[in-house]
N, CA, C and O atoms as a MOPAC input file, in Angstrom:
PM7 MOZYME 1SCF
protein

 N      0.82700 1    -1.18000 1     0.00000 1
 C      0.00000 1     0.00000 1     0.00000 1
 C      0.87600 1     1.25100 1     0.00000 1
 O      1.80800 1     1.36100 1     0.79700 1
 N      0.58000 1     2.17600 1    -0.88100 1
 C      1.32900 1     3.41900 1    -0.97400 1
 C      0.70600 1     4.43600 1    -0.02800 1
 O     -0.50000 1     4.67700 1    -0.06900 1
 N      1.52400 1     5.02200 1     0.80900 1
 C      1.04800 1     6.05100 1     1.72800 1
 C      1.10300 1     7.39300 1     1.01600 1
 O      2.03800 1     7.66200 1     0.26200 1
 N      0.10300 1     8.23400 1     1.25200 1
 C      0.10000 1     9.55000 1     0.61900 1
 C      0.47800 1    10.62300 1     1.63100 1
 O      0.30400 1    10.46300 1     2.83900 1
 N      0.99100 1    11.70200 1     1.10400 1
 C      1.44800 1    12.81700 1     1.92700 1
 C      0.31900 1    13.81500 1     2.11400 1
 O     -0.36100 1    14.18100 1     1.15500 1
 N      0.12200 1    14.25200 1     3.34300 1
 C     -0.84700 1    15.30200 1     3.63200 1
 C     -0.12700 1    16.63800 1     3.63600 1
 O      0.97700 1    16.75300 1     4.16800 1
 N     -0.74400 1    17.64000 1     3.04800 1
 C     -0.20700 1    18.99700 1     3.14900 1
 C     -0.99900 1    19.69200 1     4.25000 1
 O     -2.19100 1    19.96400 1     4.10700 1
 N     -0.31500 1    19.96700 1     5.33600 1
 C     -0.94800 1    20.52900 1     6.52300 1
 C     -0.67000 1    22.02100 1     6.62800 1
 O      0.36000 1    22.51000 1     6.16400 1
 N     -1.59900 1    22.73000 1     7.24000 1
 C     -1.46100 1    24.17100 1     7.44900 1
 C     -1.15300 1    24.45600 1     8.90800 1
 O     -1.52000 1    23.69200 1     9.80000 1
 N     -0.47300 1    25.57200 1     9.13200 1
 C     -0.23600 1    26.01000 1    10.51000 1
 C     -1.58800 1    26.15900 1    11.20400 1
 O     -2.51300 1    26.76800 1    10.66700 1
 N     -1.68600 1    25.59800 1    12.39800 1
 C     -2.93100 1    25.65500 1    13.15400 1
 C     -3.77500 1    24.40200 1    13.04500 1
 O     -4.68900 1    24.20100 1    13.84500 1
 N     -3.48000 1    23.54700 1    12.05500 1
 C     -4.19400 1    22.27300 1    11.96500 1
 C     -3.87600 1    21.42300 1    13.19000 1
 O     -2.77400 1    21.48700 1    13.73500 1
 N     -4.84400 1    20.63400 1    13.61100 1
 C     -4.62600 1    19.62700 1    14.64800 1
 C     -4.62500 1    18.27600 1    13.94500 1
 O     -5.56100 1    17.95100 1    13.21300 1
 N     -3.58300 1    17.49500 1    14.16500 1
 C     -3.47700 1    16.17500 1    13.54600 1
 C     -3.11500 1    15.14100 1    14.60200 1
 O     -2.40800 1    15.43500 1    15.56600 1
 N     -3.61100 1    13.92800 1    14.40300 1
 C     -3.20200 1    12.80400 1    15.25300 1
 C     -1.87000 1    12.30300 1    14.73400 1
 O     -1.73600 1    11.97600 1    13.55500 1
 N     -0.88100 1    12.24400 1    15.62000 1
 C      0.48600 1    11.88400 1    15.24800 1
 C      0.99000 1    10.79500 1    16.19200 1
 O      0.70400 1    10.80500 1    17.38900 1
 N      1.73600 1     9.86800 1    15.63300 1
 C      2.35800 1     8.80900 1    16.42700 1
 C      3.69400 1     9.32600 1    16.95800 1
 O      4.66300 1     9.42200 1    16.20500 1
 N      3.75100 1     9.65900 1    18.24000 1
 C      4.95300 1    10.23200 1    18.85500 1
 C      5.96000 1     9.17500 1    19.30400 1
 O      7.07900 1     9.52000 1    19.68400 1
 N      5.59100 1     7.91400 1    19.26900 1
 C      6.50200 1     6.86700 1    19.75800 1
 C      7.45100 1     6.41900 1    18.65200 1
 O      7.06200 1     6.40400 1    17.48500 1
 N      8.66200 1     6.06200 1    18.98500 1
 C      9.23600 1     5.88100 1    20.31500 1
 C      9.73000 1     7.20400 1    20.90800 1
 O     10.04500 1     8.15300 1    20.19000 1
 N      9.78500 1     7.23200 1    22.21300 1
 C     10.28100 1     8.40100 1    22.94300 1
 C     11.14200 1     7.93200 1    24.10600 1
 O     11.25500 1     6.73700 1    24.38000 1
 N     11.74400 1     8.90400 1    24.78100 1
 C     12.53000 1     8.61500 1    25.98800 1
 C     12.23300 1     9.67700 1    27.03700 1
 O     11.84700 1    10.80000 1    26.71300 1
 N     12.41500 1     9.30900 1    28.27900 1
 C     12.30200 1    10.26500 1    29.37400 1
 C     10.94300 1    10.93300 1    29.45700 1
 O      9.91000 1    10.26300 1    29.44700 1
 N     10.94800 1    12.26100 1    29.54000 1
 C      9.73000 1    13.04200 1    29.74700 1
 C      9.06500 1    13.48200 1    28.45200 1
 O      8.15000 1    14.30500 1    28.48600 1
 N      9.50100 1    12.95600 1    27.30800 1
 C      8.88500 1    13.31500 1    26.03400 1
 C      7.46200 1    12.75600 1    25.96500 1
 O      7.18300 1    11.68000 1    26.49500 1
 N      6.57000 1    13.49600 1    25.30900 1
 C      5.20400 1    13.02500 1    25.09600 1
 C      5.24700 1    11.82800 1    24.15800 1
 O      6.00000 1    11.82400 1    23.18400 1
 N      4.44000 1    10.81400 1    24.44800 1
 C      4.51100 1     9.58400 1    23.65600 1
 C      3.13000 1     9.14500 1    23.19700 1
 O      2.10900 1     9.69300 1    23.61100 1
 N      3.13100 1     8.14100 1    22.33300 1
 C      1.89100 1     7.53200 1    21.87500 1
 C      1.20700 1     8.31900 1    20.77400 1
 O      1.70600 1     9.34400 1    20.31000 1
 N      0.05300 1     7.81300 1    20.37000 1
 C     -0.77000 1     8.48000 1    19.37100 1
 C     -1.53300 1     9.58500 1    20.07500 1
 O     -2.32200 1     9.31900 1    20.98200 1
 N     -1.30200 1    10.82000 1    19.66400 1
 C     -1.91700 1    11.96000 1    20.33600 1
 C     -2.08300 1    13.10400 1    19.34900 1
 O     -1.40500 1    13.14700 1    18.32300 1
 N     -2.98900 1    14.03400 1    19.65900 1
 C     -3.13900 1    15.19500 1    18.79000 1
 C     -1.98100 1    16.16800 1    18.98700 1
 O     -1.37200 1    16.23800 1    20.05400 1
 N     -1.70000 1    16.91100 1    17.92900 1
 C     -0.65400 1    17.93000 1    17.96600 1
 C     -1.06400 1    19.07500 1    17.05200 1
 O     -1.78300 1    18.87800 1    16.07300 1
 N     -0.60000 1    20.27000 1    17.38400 1
 C     -0.85000 1    21.44700 1    16.55300 1
 C      0.33100 1    21.63700 1    15.61300 1
 O      1.48500 1    21.64100 1    16.04200 1
 N      0.03500 1    21.79300 1    14.33000 1
 C      1.06600 1    22.06200 1    13.33200 1
 C      1.49700 1    23.51200 1    13.49400 1
 O      0.66000 1    24.41400 1    13.48500 1
 N      2.81300 1    23.74100 1    13.64200 1
 C      3.30500 1    25.11200 1    13.80300 1
 C      4.14900 1    25.58100 1    12.62700 1
 O      4.40300 1    26.77900 1    12.49900 1
 N      4.58900 1    24.67200 1    11.76600 1
 C      5.34800 1    25.10100 1    10.58500 1
 C      4.37700 1    25.70300 1     9.57100 1
 O      3.22700 1    25.27100 1     9.48800 1
 N      4.83200 1    26.70600 1     8.78800 1
 C      3.93500 1    27.40000 1     7.86000 1
 C      3.64400 1    26.58500 1     6.60100 1
 O      4.42000 1    25.71000 1     6.21700 1
 N      2.52100 1    26.88700 1     5.97200 1
 C      2.11000 1    26.20800 1     4.74500 1
 C      3.18000 1    26.30500 1     3.66400 1
 O      3.38300 1    25.35400 1     2.90900 1
 N      3.87100 1    27.45300 1     3.58000 1
 C      4.91500 1    27.62400 1     2.56400 1
 C      5.98600 1    26.55000 1     2.70100 1
 O      6.53200 1    26.10000 1     1.69400 1
 N      6.29100 1    26.13700 1     3.90100 1
 C      7.24800 1    25.05800 1     4.14500 1
 C      6.58700 1    23.69300 1     3.96400 1
 O      7.12600 1    22.81400 1     3.29300 1
 N      5.42400 1    23.53000 1     4.56700 1
 C      4.74100 1    22.23300 1     4.55400 1
 C      4.36600 1    21.77700 1     3.15100 1
 O      4.27000 1    20.57600 1     2.89800 1
 N      4.15100 1    22.72200 1     2.23300 1
 C      3.71100 1    22.35700 1     0.88700 1
 C      4.80000 1    21.66700 1     0.07500 1
 O      4.49000 1    20.95200 1    -0.87800 1
 N      6.07800 1    21.86500 1     0.43400 1
 C      7.14300 1    21.20300 1    -0.32500 1
 C      7.94400 1    20.19700 1     0.50200 1
 O      8.80600 1    19.50600 1    -0.04100 1
 N      7.67900 1    20.10700 1     1.78400 1
 C      8.44900 1    19.22400 1     2.65700 1
 C      7.58700 1    18.07700 1     3.17300 1
 O      6.37600 1    18.22600 1     3.33800 1
 N      8.20700 1    16.95200 1     3.42100 1
 C      7.51600 1    15.83400 1     4.07000 1
 C      7.62100 1    15.92300 1     5.59000 1
 O      7.15100 1    15.03300 1     6.30000 1
 N      8.23200 1    16.98400 1     6.08700 1
 C      8.43100 1    17.18100 1     7.52800 1
 C      7.55800 1    18.34800 1     7.99500 1
 O      7.46000 1    19.36600 1     7.31100 1
 N      6.92900 1    18.19800 1     9.15700 1
 C      6.20500 1    19.30200 1     9.79000 1
 C      6.73200 1    19.48800 1    11.20200 1
 O      7.19700 1    18.53900 1    11.83400 1
 N      6.65600 1    20.71200 1    11.68900 1
 C      6.97100 1    21.01700 1    13.08700 1
 C      5.65800 1    21.07900 1    13.85300 1
 O      4.68100 1    21.66400 1    13.38500 1
 N      5.64400 1    20.47100 1    15.03300 1
 C      4.40700 1    20.38600 1    15.80400 1
 C      4.67000 1    20.62000 1    17.28500 1
 O      5.80100 1    20.53700 1    17.76300 1
 N      3.58600 1    20.91400 1    17.99300 1
 C      3.57500 1    20.91300 1    19.45800 1
 C      2.51100 1    19.91400 1    19.88700 1
 O      1.36700 1    20.00700 1    19.44200 1
 N      2.86500 1    18.95900 1    20.74500 1
 C      1.88300 1    17.97000 1    21.19200 1
 C      0.83100 1    18.59400 1    22.10000 1
 O      1.03200 1    19.66200 1    22.67800 1
 N     -0.29300 1    17.89900 1    22.20500 1
 C     -1.38600 1    18.32400 1    23.06700 1
 C     -1.61600 1    17.27100 1    24.14200 1
 O     -1.31100 1    16.09300 1    23.95800 1
 N     -2.16100 1    17.71900 1    25.26600 1
 C     -2.53600 1    16.82500 1    26.35400 1
 C     -3.84300 1    17.32400 1    26.95400 1
 O     -4.19200 1    18.49500 1    26.80600 1
 N     -4.55900 1    16.44500 1    27.62400 1
 C     -5.78100 1    16.86100 1    28.31800 1
 C     -5.51600 1    17.16000 1    29.78700 1
 O     -6.41600 1    17.58800 1    30.51000 1
 N     -4.28600 1    16.93600 1    30.22700 1
 C     -3.93700 1    17.14600 1    31.63700 1
 C     -3.02000 1    18.35700 1    31.78600 1
 O     -1.86900 1    18.32900 1    31.35000 1
 N     -3.53100 1    19.40700 1    32.39900 1
 C     -2.73200 1    20.61000 1    32.62800 1
 C     -1.84000 1    20.43300 1    33.85200 1
 O     -2.23000 1    19.82800 1    34.85100 1
 N     -0.63900 1    20.97700 1    33.74300 1
 C      0.25800 1    21.04400 1    34.90100 1
 C      0.46700 1    22.50300 1    35.30600 1
 O      1.38000 1    22.82500 1    36.06700 1
 N     -0.40200 1    23.38700 1    34.78200 1
 C     -0.30600 1    24.82600 1    35.04100 1
 C      1.08900 1    25.34600 1    34.73700 1
 O      1.63400 1    26.16900 1    35.47300 1
 N      1.64800 1    24.86500 1    33.66400 1
 C      2.99100 1    25.22200 1    33.21000 1
 C      2.89000 1    26.49000 1    32.35300 1
 O      1.93300 1    26.62500 1    31.59100 1
 N      3.84000 1    27.41500 1    32.45400 1
 C      3.74400 1    28.66000 1    31.68600 1
 C      3.80500 1    28.47400 1    30.17200 1
 O      3.47500 1    29.40200 1    29.43300 1
 N      4.21800 1    27.30400 1    29.68900 1
 C      4.29700 1    27.07900 1    28.24800 1
 C      3.11100 1    26.28600 1    27.70700 1
 O      3.17500 1    25.76600 1    26.59300 1
 N      2.03400 1    26.18700 1    28.47700 1
 C      0.79600 1    25.56000 1    28.00800 1
 C     -0.14300 1    26.61600 1    27.43800 1
 O     -0.24500 1    27.72100 1    27.97000 1
 N     -0.82700 1    26.26500 1    26.35100 1
 C     -1.87800 1    27.11600 1    25.79200 1
 C     -3.16500 1    26.29100 1    25.77500 1
 O     -3.22100 1    25.25400 1    25.11300 1
 N     -4.20400 1    26.73600 1    26.49700 1
 C     -5.46400 1    25.98800 1    26.49400 1
 C     -6.19400 1    26.15000 1    25.16300 1
 O     -6.27500 1    27.25200 1    24.62000 1
 N     -6.72600 1    25.04200 1    24.64100 1
 C     -7.47600 1    25.03800 1    23.37800 1
 C     -8.58800 1    23.99700 1    23.46500 1
 O     -8.58900 1    23.15000 1    24.35900 1
 N     -9.53000 1    24.06900 1    22.53100 1
 C    -10.51300 1    23.00000 1    22.37400 1
 C     -9.90600 1    21.96900 1    21.44600 1
 O     -9.70500 1    22.23800 1    20.26200 1
 N     -9.61400 1    20.79800 1    21.96900 1
 C     -8.99600 1    19.73900 1    21.18200 1
 C     -9.99200 1    18.67300 1    20.79600 1
 O    -11.17200 1    18.77400 1    21.13500 1
 N     -9.54100 1    17.65400 1    20.09600 1
 C    -10.43900 1    16.57300 1    19.68400 1
 C    -11.00600 1    15.77900 1    20.86000 1
 O    -12.02900 1    15.10800 1    20.71700 1
 N    -10.35300 1    15.85000 1    22.01600 1
 C    -10.83500 1    15.16500 1    23.22300 1
 C    -11.39900 1    16.14500 1    24.24400 1
 O    -11.44100 1    15.84300 1    25.43600 1
 N    -11.83300 1    17.32200 1    23.78300 1
 C    -12.34800 1    18.34500 1    24.68500 1
 C    -11.25100 1    19.31400 1    25.09400 1
 O    -10.30100 1    19.54400 1    24.34500 1
 N    -11.38800 1    19.88200 1    26.29400 1
 C    -10.40100 1    20.85800 1    26.78500 1
 C     -9.01200 1    20.23800 1    26.76700 1
 O     -8.77800 1    19.18600 1    27.36300 1
 N     -8.09000 1    20.90500 1    26.07200 1
 C     -6.72900 1    20.39100 1    25.91000 1
 C     -5.72900 1    21.51100 1    26.10600 1
 O     -6.09100 1    22.68400 1    26.20400 1
 N     -4.46400 1    21.12700 1    26.16100 1
 C     -3.38500 1    22.07800 1    26.38300 1
 C     -2.26100 1    21.78700 1    25.40100 1
 O     -1.77100 1    20.66100 1    25.31600 1
 N     -1.85700 1    22.81500 1    24.66000 1
 C     -0.74200 1    22.68900 1    23.72500 1
 C      0.54000 1    22.88400 1    24.52300 1
 O      0.68100 1    23.86800 1    25.24900 1
 N      1.47200 1    21.95000 1    24.38900 1
 C      2.74100 1    21.99800 1    25.11900 1
 C      3.78700 1    22.67500 1    24.23400 1
 O      4.46000 1    22.02400 1    23.43400 1
 N      3.91000 1    23.98700 1    24.39100 1
 C      4.73900 1    24.79700 1    23.49300 1
 C      6.23600 1    24.57100 1    23.67500 1
 O      7.02300 1    24.95800 1    22.81200 1
 N      6.63800 1    23.96200 1    24.76600 1
 C      8.06300 1    23.68500 1    24.99000 1
 C      8.43600 1    22.25500 1    24.59500 1
 O      9.50600 1    21.76900 1    24.96400 1
 N      7.55800 1    21.58200 1    23.84800 1
 C      7.82100 1    20.21800 1    23.37800 1
 C      7.82200 1    20.16200 1    21.85300 1
 O      7.31000 1    19.20200 1    21.27800 1
 N      8.38100 1    21.16200 1    21.19200 1
 C      8.39400 1    21.22300 1    19.72600 1
 C      9.12600 1    20.00300 1    19.16500 1
 O     10.21400 1    19.65100 1    19.62000 1
 N      8.50500 1    19.36500 1    18.16400 1
 C      9.10100 1    18.18900 1    17.51300 1
 C      8.88400 1    18.29000 1    16.00800 1
 O      8.00000 1    19.01300 1    15.54800 1
 N      9.68500 1    17.56900 1    15.25400 1
 C      9.46300 1    17.45500 1    13.80900 1
 C      9.10700 1    16.01200 1    13.48600 1
 O      9.61500 1    15.07600 1    14.10500 1
 N      8.21800 1    15.84700 1    12.49500 1
 C      7.76400 1    14.51500 1    12.10400 1
 C      7.60000 1    14.40800 1    10.60300 1
 O      7.29900 1    15.38900 1     9.92300 1
 N      7.80200 1    13.20600 1    10.09800 1
 C      7.54100 1    12.87800 1     8.70200 1
 C      6.02900 1    12.73100 1     8.52500 1
 O      5.39200 1    11.94000 1     9.22100 1
 N      5.46200 1    13.49400 1     7.59300 1
 C      4.00400 1    13.46800 1     7.41400 1
 C      3.50600 1    12.14100 1     6.85800 1
 O      2.37300 1    11.74500 1     7.13100 1
 N      4.32600 1    11.45700 1     6.09200 1
 C      3.89600 1    10.18600 1     5.49700 1
 C      3.88800 1     9.07100 1     6.54000 1
 O      2.96400 1     8.25800 1     6.57200 1
 N      4.90400 1     9.02900 1     7.38600 1
 C      5.04700 1     7.92900 1     8.34300 1
 C      4.35300 1     8.15600 1     9.68500 1
 O      3.91100 1     7.19500 1    10.31500 1
 N      4.25000 1     9.40800 1    10.13400 1
 C      3.78900 1     9.65800 1    11.50700 1
 C      2.40400 1    10.28900 1    11.62300 1
 O      1.70100 1    10.05300 1    12.60500 1
 N      2.00000 1    11.09200 1    10.62700 1
 C      0.70600 1    11.77600 1    10.70700 1
 C     -0.39000 1    10.80700 1    10.28400 1
 O     -0.35200 1    10.26600 1     9.17900 1
 N     -1.36200 1    10.58800 1    11.15800 1
 C     -2.40900 1     9.59300 1    10.90400 1
 C     -3.67000 1    10.19500 1    10.29800 1
 O     -4.21100 1     9.64800 1     9.33600 1
 N     -4.15300 1    11.32000 1    10.84600 1
 C     -5.36700 1    11.94400 1    10.30200 1
 C     -5.53100 1    13.34100 1    10.89100 1
 O     -4.96300 1    13.65900 1    11.93600 1
 N     -6.31100 1    14.16300 1    10.21200 1
 C     -6.63500 1    15.49400 1    10.71400 1
 C     -7.69600 1    15.39500 1    11.79500 1
 O     -8.52400 1    14.48400 1    11.78700 1
 N     -7.66400 1    16.35100 1    12.73500 1
 C     -8.61300 1    16.31200 1    13.84600 1
 C     -9.20800 1    17.67400 1    14.15200 1
 O     -9.90400 1    17.82300 1    15.15700 1
 N     -8.95400 1    18.67200 1    13.31500 1
 C     -9.50200 1    19.99400 1    13.56300 1
 C     -8.48800 1    21.08700 1    13.34300 1
 O     -7.49500 1    20.90800 1    12.63800 1
 N     -8.75500 1    22.23100 1    13.96200 1
 C     -7.90100 1    23.40400 1    13.78400 1
 C     -8.05000 1    24.29300 1    15.01300 1
 O     -9.13100 1    24.38300 1    15.59500 1
 N     -6.96100 1    24.94700 1    15.40500 1
 C     -7.03900 1    25.95300 1    16.46600 1
 C     -7.26500 1    27.31100 1    15.81400 1
 O     -7.04500 1    27.46900 1    14.61300 1
 N     -7.69800 1    28.28200 1    16.59200 1
 C     -7.96200 1    29.61700 1    16.05300 1
 C     -6.65500 1    30.34800 1    15.74700 1
 O     -5.59100 1    29.97300 1    16.24000 1
 N     -6.74900 1    31.38600 1    14.93600 1
 C     -5.57000 1    32.19300 1    14.61600 1
 C     -5.01600 1    32.84700 1    15.87900 1
 O     -3.80000 1    32.96600 1    16.02700 1
 N     -5.88300 1    33.26800 1    16.78500 1
 C     -5.44000 1    33.85400 1    18.05500 1
 C     -4.65000 1    32.82700 1    18.87400 1
 O     -3.63200 1    33.16800 1    19.47700 1
 N     -5.11100 1    31.58400 1    18.89600 1
 C     -4.39100 1    30.52400 1    19.61100 1
 C     -3.05000 1    30.22500 1    18.94800 1
 O     -2.05600 1    29.99000 1    19.63600 1
 N     -3.01500 1    30.23300 1    17.60700 1
 C     -1.74800 1    30.03700 1    16.88600 1
 C     -0.75200 1    31.11000 1    17.29700 1
 O      0.40900 1    30.80500 1    17.57100 1
 N     -1.18900 1    32.35500 1    17.34300 1
 C     -0.29300 1    33.45400 1    17.70700 1
 C      0.21700 1    33.30200 1    19.14000 1
 O      1.38100 1    33.59000 1    19.41500 1
 N     -0.64100 1    32.85400 1    20.04700 1
 C     -0.21600 1    32.63200 1    21.43500 1
 C      0.80900 1    31.49600 1    21.51900 1
 O      1.78700 1    31.59200 1    22.26100 1
 N      0.58300 1    30.42700 1    20.75900 1
 C      1.52600 1    29.30100 1    20.71900 1
 C      2.87900 1    29.76700 1    20.19700 1
 O      3.91000 1    29.48200 1    20.80500 1
 N      2.88100 1    30.48400 1    19.07000 1
 C      4.13600 1    30.95200 1    18.46900 1
 C      4.86400 1    31.93200 1    19.38600 1
 O      6.09400 1    31.92800 1    19.44200 1
 N      4.12000 1    32.77000 1    20.10200 1
 C      4.74300 1    33.72100 1    21.02900 1
 C      5.45000 1    32.98300 1    22.16700 1
 O      6.56000 1    33.35100 1    22.55300 1
 N      4.81500 1    31.95500 1    22.69700 1
 C      5.45000 1    31.18400 1    23.78100 1
 C      6.69200 1    30.45600 1    23.27600 1
 O      7.70500 1    30.39900 1    23.97200 1
 N      6.61500 1    29.89500 1    22.06000 1
 C      7.78000 1    29.21800 1    21.48100 1
 C      8.91700 1    30.20600 1    21.27500 1
 O     10.07200 1    29.88700 1    21.55800 1
 N      8.60700 1    31.39200 1    20.78900 1
 C      9.66400 1    32.37200 1    20.48100 1
 C     10.44300 1    32.78300 1    21.72500 1
 O     11.61600 1    33.14000 1    21.61900 1
 N      9.81500 1    32.73900 1    22.90700 1
 C     10.54700 1    33.09800 1    24.12800 1
 C     11.66100 1    32.10300 1    24.42900 1
 O     12.60900 1    32.43000 1    25.14200 1
 N     11.55400 1    30.89500 1    23.89300 1
 C     12.59700 1    29.88300 1    24.11000 1
 C     13.86100 1    30.16800 1    23.30400 1
 O     14.90800 1    29.57300 1    23.55900 1
 N     13.77000 1    31.07500 1    22.33200 1
 C     14.90300 1    31.37000 1    21.45500 1
 C     15.48000 1    32.76500 1    21.68500 1
 O     16.29100 1    33.23700 1    20.88800 1
 N     15.07400 1    33.41900 1    22.75200 1
 C     15.59400 1    34.76600 1    23.04700 1
 C     16.80300 1    34.68400 1    23.93100 1
 O     17.38000 1    35.71200 1    24.28600 1

């Protein structure tokens, strides 16, 4: 069976297989917010994402959103890259543009 590539947009929520992992990395099949821009995603098989969880730890790098499993939290300090053909399983929705901007702002503080 030939796997096809999805072209994802920034702000899309997709189910991604995060395993294998080590230590405190998020693992398993879970939703994630795509943070790489469409201009990149349209020609690359790699996307940058932030995983989501339904359990808040009141961490300053969490952004609350409505996820596929209800109230969820984007973990902005867990940025990962994934192959869209091998790891992305299906689309699950989209976050708002305001939420995208909040996610990107929190990520940018990690590079200052």
